[in-house]
Structure formats: structure tokens, C-alpha cells
MARNU-725392 format. One record per residue (C-alpha): residue in one letter; x, y, z; residue number from 1. Coordinates in pm, whole numbers, plus 50000, padded with zeros to 5 digits. Layout:
<recs>
+-----+-------+-------+-------+-----+
! res !     X !     Y !     Z !   n !
+-----+-------+-------+-------+-----+
!   A !     X !     Y !     Z ! NUM !
...
+-----+-------+-------+-------+-----+
</recs>
This chain:
<recs>
+-----+-------+-------+-------+-----+
! res !     X !     Y !     Z !   n !
+-----+-------+-------+-------+-----+
!   M ! 48027 ! 64736 ! 78088 !   1 !
!   S ! 47731 ! 64559 ! 78247 !   2 !
!   R ! 47853 ! 64381 ! 78555 !   3 !
!   I ! 47516 ! 64229 ! 78635 !   4 !
!   G ! 47468 ! 64110 ! 78276 !   5 !
!   Q ! 47803 ! 63931 ! 78274 !   6 !
!   A ! 47739 ! 63742 ! 78598 !   7 !
!   L ! 47667 ! 63373 ! 78549 !   8 !
!   I ! 47348 ! 63208 ! 78673 !   9 !
!   N ! 47369 ! 62868 ! 78840 !  10 !
!   I ! 47066 ! 62665 ! 78731 !  11 !
!   N ! 46895 ! 62478 ! 79013 !  12 !
!   P ! 46865 ! 62104 ! 78931 !  13 !
!   A ! 46490 ! 62128 ! 78999 !  14 !
!   A ! 46450 ! 62371 ! 78706 !  15 !
!   T ! 46484 ! 62315 ! 78332 !  16 !
!   V ! 46569 ! 62604 ! 78101 !  17 !
!   E ! 46510 ! 62612 ! 77724 !  18 !
!   F ! 46592 ! 62892 ! 77478 !  19 !
!   K ! 46447 ! 62883 ! 77128 !  20 !
!   D ! 46346 ! 63160 ! 76883 !  21 !
!   N ! 46423 ! 63442 ! 77130 !  22 !
!   V ! 46188 ! 63291 ! 77391 !  23 !
!   I ! 46324 ! 63155 ! 77718 !  24 !
!   T ! 46115 ! 62898 ! 77905 !  25 !
!   V ! 46182 ! 62794 ! 78265 !  26 !
!   K ! 46001 ! 62490 ! 78408 !  27 !
!   G ! 46002 ! 62348 ! 78758 !  28 !
!   N ! 45769 ! 62241 ! 79042 !  29 !
!   N ! 45472 ! 62217 ! 78800 !  30 !
!   L ! 45522 ! 62585 ! 78704 !  31 !
!   T ! 45623 ! 62736 ! 78372 !  32 !
!   L ! 45744 ! 63090 ! 78309 !  33 !
!   T ! 45826 ! 63231 ! 77965 !  34 !
!   R ! 45977 ! 63559 ! 77850 !  35 !
!   E ! 46057 ! 63693 ! 77506 !  36 !
!   L ! 46400 ! 63853 ! 77460 !  37 !
!   N ! 46492 ! 64116 ! 77202 !  38 !
!   E ! 46638 ! 64012 ! 76867 !  39 !
!   G ! 47008 ! 63930 ! 76885 !  40 !
!   F ! 47032 ! 63838 ! 77253 !  41 !
!   D ! 47156 ! 63485 ! 77308 !  42 !
!   V ! 47133 ! 63258 ! 77611 !  43 !
!   K ! 47404 ! 62994 ! 77649 !  44 !
!   I ! 47347 ! 62697 ! 77879 !  45 !
!   E ! 47651 ! 62482 ! 77962 !  46 !
!   D ! 47698 ! 62241 ! 78255 !  47 !
!   G ! 47419 ! 62388 ! 78468 !  48 !
!   V ! 47542 ! 62745 ! 78420 !  49 !
!   L ! 47354 ! 63004 ! 78214 !  50 !
!   S ! 47496 ! 63320 ! 78059 !  51 !
!   V ! 47331 ! 63600 ! 77862 !  52 !
!   V ! 47519 ! 63736 ! 77559 !  53 !
!   R ! 47432 ! 64071 ! 77402 !  54 !
!   P ! 47458 ! 64133 ! 77026 !  55 !
!   D ! 47667 ! 64455 ! 77039 !  56 !
!   D ! 47779 ! 64734 ! 77270 !  57 !
!   S ! 47504 ! 64986 ! 77192 !  58 !
!   K ! 47363 ! 65176 ! 77488 !  59 !
!   Q ! 47021 ! 65009 ! 77459 !  60 !
!   N ! 47166 ! 64658 ! 77449 !  61 !
!   K ! 47395 ! 64730 ! 77744 !  62 !
!   A ! 47094 ! 64838 ! 77947 !  63 !
!   L ! 46887 ! 64533 ! 77847 !  64 !
!   H ! 47179 ! 64294 ! 77913 !  65 !
!   G ! 47164 ! 64331 ! 78292 !  66 !
!   L ! 46783 ! 64347 ! 78289 !  67 !
!   Y ! 46745 ! 64016 ! 78102 !  68 !
!   R ! 46998 ! 63845 ! 78326 !  69 !
!   A ! 46810 ! 63960 ! 78639 !  70 !
!   L ! 46472 ! 63859 ! 78495 !  71 !
!   I ! 46597 ! 63512 ! 78400 !  72 !
!   N ! 46752 ! 63468 ! 78747 !  73 !
!   N ! 46418 ! 63566 ! 78905 !  74 !
!   M ! 46236 ! 63317 ! 78681 !  75 !
!   I ! 46464 ! 63032 ! 78794 !  76 !
!   T ! 46433 ! 63131 ! 79160 !  77 !
!   G ! 46056 ! 63167 ! 79124 !  78 !
!   V ! 45987 ! 62819 ! 78988 !  79 !
!   T ! 46214 ! 62651 ! 79244 !  80 !
!   E ! 46171 ! 62850 ! 79568 !  81 !
!   G ! 45914 ! 63124 ! 79505 !  82 !
!   F ! 45899 ! 63476 ! 79647 !  83 !
!   K ! 45728 ! 63607 ! 79959 !  84 !
!   K ! 45658 ! 63962 ! 80081 !  85 !
!   Q ! 45500 ! 64066 ! 80409 !  86 !
!   L ! 45317 ! 64393 ! 80471 !  87 !
!   E ! 45230 ! 64536 ! 80811 !  88 !
!   L ! 44935 ! 64771 ! 80870 !  89 !
!   V ! 45029 ! 65032 ! 81129 !  90 !
!   G ! 44745 ! 65251 ! 81254 !  91 !
!   V ! 44447 ! 65253 ! 81486 !  92 !
!   G ! 44159 ! 65058 ! 81331 !  93 !
!   Y ! 44357 ! 64934 ! 81029 !  94 !
!   R ! 44246 ! 64580 ! 80950 !  95 !
!   A ! 44297 ! 64322 ! 80677 !  96 !
!   S ! 44112 ! 64003 ! 80592 !  97 !
!   N ! 44093 ! 63775 ! 80292 !  98 !
!   Q ! 43832 ! 63546 ! 80142 !  99 !
!   G ! 44001 ! 63334 ! 79877 ! 100 !
!   Q ! 44161 ! 63576 ! 79630 ! 101 !
!   K ! 43985 ! 63886 ! 79765 ! 102 !
!   L ! 44178 ! 64106 ! 80005 ! 103 !
!   D ! 43963 ! 64336 ! 80219 ! 104 !
!   L ! 44145 ! 64635 ! 80370 ! 105 !
!   S ! 44007 ! 64877 ! 80629 ! 106 !
!   L ! 44245 ! 65174 ! 80623 ! 107 !
!   G ! 44050 ! 65457 ! 80783 ! 108 !
!   F ! 43857 ! 65562 ! 80473 ! 109 !
!   S ! 43478 ! 65584 ! 80470 ! 110 !
!   H ! 43469 ! 65250 ! 80286 ! 111 !
!   N ! 43670 ! 64928 ! 80280 ! 112 !
!   I ! 43905 ! 64861 ! 79990 ! 113 !
!   V ! 43853 ! 64521 ! 79823 ! 114 !
!   I ! 44131 ! 64401 ! 79592 ! 115 !
!   E ! 44084 ! 64104 ! 79358 ! 116 !
!   L ! 44422 ! 63930 ! 79338 ! 117 !
!   P ! 44543 ! 63719 ! 79042 ! 118 !
!   E ! 44550 ! 63339 ! 79084 ! 119 !
!   E ! 44933 ! 63337 ! 79073 ! 120 !
!   I ! 44943 ! 63512 ! 79410 ! 121 !
!   K ! 44859 ! 63340 ! 79738 ! 122 !
!   V ! 44746 ! 63568 ! 80021 ! 123 !
!   E ! 44729 ! 63513 ! 80397 ! 124 !
!   T ! 44627 ! 63762 ! 80663 ! 125 !
!   L ! 44727 ! 63737 ! 81028 ! 126 !
!   T ! 44555 ! 63941 ! 81298 ! 127 !
!   E ! 44660 ! 63897 ! 81659 ! 128 !
!   K ! 44528 ! 64096 ! 81951 ! 129 !
!   G ! 44766 ! 64373 ! 82050 ! 130 !
!   K ! 44973 ! 64343 ! 81730 ! 131 !
!   N ! 44953 ! 64504 ! 81387 ! 132 !
!   P ! 44778 ! 64303 ! 81112 ! 133 !
!   I ! 45019 ! 64133 ! 80870 ! 134 !
!   I ! 44948 ! 64048 ! 80506 ! 135 !
!   T ! 45167 ! 63774 ! 80353 ! 136 !
!   L ! 45176 ! 63754 ! 79973 ! 137 !
!   S ! 45364 ! 63475 ! 79793 ! 138 !
!   S ! 45406 ! 63393 ! 79425 ! 139 !
!   H ! 45643 ! 63241 ! 79172 ! 140 !
!   D ! 45640 ! 63562 ! 78959 ! 141 !
!   N ! 45850 ! 63830 ! 79129 ! 142 !
!   Q ! 45747 ! 64105 ! 78887 ! 143 !
!   L ! 45374 ! 64049 ! 78940 ! 144 !
!   L ! 45422 ! 64020 ! 79316 ! 145 !
!   G ! 45609 ! 64351 ! 79328 ! 146 !
!   M ! 45337 ! 64526 ! 79128 ! 147 !
!   I ! 45060 ! 64400 ! 79357 ! 148 !
!   V ! 45255 ! 64491 ! 79672 ! 149 !
!   A ! 45320 ! 64842 ! 79535 ! 150 !
!   K ! 44949 ! 64882 ! 79455 ! 151 !
!   I ! 44844 ! 64774 ! 79807 ! 152 !
!   R ! 45105 ! 65001 ! 79963 ! 153 !
!   S ! 44991 ! 65299 ! 79754 ! 154 !
!   Y ! 44657 ! 65311 ! 79939 ! 155 !
!   R ! 44830 ! 65429 ! 80261 ! 156 !
!   K ! 45202 ! 65497 ! 80236 ! 157 !
!   P ! 45381 ! 65521 ! 80571 ! 158 !
!   E ! 45393 ! 65881 ! 80690 ! 159 !
!   P ! 45696 ! 66017 ! 80879 ! 160 !
!   Y ! 45523 ! 66184 ! 81176 ! 161 !
!   K ! 45328 ! 65903 ! 81344 ! 162 !
!   G ! 45452 ! 65613 ! 81129 ! 163 !
!   K ! 45099 ! 65515 ! 81023 ! 164 !
!   G ! 45041 ! 65335 ! 80695 ! 165 !
!   I ! 45124 ! 65013 ! 80513 ! 166 !
!   K ! 45490 ! 64917 ! 80543 ! 167 !
!   F ! 45706 ! 64612 ! 80485 ! 168 !
!   V ! 45775 ! 64393 ! 80789 ! 169 !
!   G ! 46109 ! 64504 ! 80927 ! 170 !
!   E ! 46111 ! 64834 ! 80735 ! 171 !
!   I ! 46230 ! 65131 ! 80938 ! 172 !
!   I ! 46042 ! 65455 ! 80882 ! 173 !
!   R ! 46252 ! 65767 ! 80938 ! 174 !
!   R ! 46054 ! 65979 ! 81181 ! 175 !
!   K ! 46033 ! 66357 ! 81182 ! 176 !
!   A ! 45978 ! 66580 ! 81481 ! 177 !
!   G ! 45638 ! 66750 ! 81491 ! 178 !
!   K ! 45573 ! 67118 ! 81547 ! 179 !
!   S ! 45804 ! 67285 ! 81797 ! 180 !
!   A ! 45637 ! 67545 ! 82017 ! 181 !
+-----+-------+-------+-------+-----+
</recs>
């Protein structure tokens, strides 16, 4: 039994949801997100509450039931509030700057890393003296935002000995003891 799939979604009054021909469309704040669902899945909208109904109890449909419910919930949240993730660069000489949609990272390699970000993502970099640089990424598409954040983080994952690398703001890195003499 999919507990997540059976949970109801309260539709924000700022968003409008339409379901036709296995395609769900969510509109709000001048943004539109669409997603195609598998054959047989049904979305019922009644009195500002949305529910996802699966066609049968096969293992594949049970797995997709919770996934579709979570994706639709993220679509509604995205067009009304949006999503924001903050990354912190921990390390001597690690720097970040942006020019429009280009993010320039200096992470201790022999060259800078320049990442061209999609237009759906807004980027801001904050560098204060004596503090670690912070990259703030915001978007209405949670899936795309997560992929971009994972890509940026993959260039220098936080290591457990000194704690250097790219980490989320507020993330706690479990530290290991170094060599013992």
C-alpha cells in the first residue's frame, strides 16, 4: 500500500490544475508546468483537493503511485512558492561568482569551472570577507534544481577529514580523526 500516493494534495488558490489525456498541467504566477502520466493513472480534483488514483495493484503501478503524487505536489508548490537551495564553499581559496546565467567556480583546480545554467534557475552568489562563499539557486522546477545542485556539488564533495568541499548551508559533515601516531 502506497501511503504517499494515497495522501491528498491541497491545491493552493493561486494555482490551477488541469488533467486531460494523461497530461497534467499546473499554472500559476505566470508559470506553467506539465507532466505526462502513464496510461491508466487518473487525477481527481474536487473542492480544491487533488488525489491520484492508480489503475491496479501491480508492483510497477504501486511504485509510480507515490512518485506521481510527489511530483504533482512539487509542481503545485513550484508555481506558487518556488524552491530554493543554498550551497556553501568550504576551503581556502574556494570562490564563486556569477555573470547572468554563468556560474564561475574556483575550487582549487588548475582552472576555473564555468557552468552555464538553464533560464529556469536564478543564481546569486554572496562573498563576505571572513566567511565562506554562498551560492543561492532558486527555481520553480524542483527536479531540475536538484539535478543542477547535485552537478555543482559533484565537483568537490565534502570530505570527512578537514570538511572541505561544497556542502548545503546547515549541513553537518561527520568528521573523522586523522592518523594517530
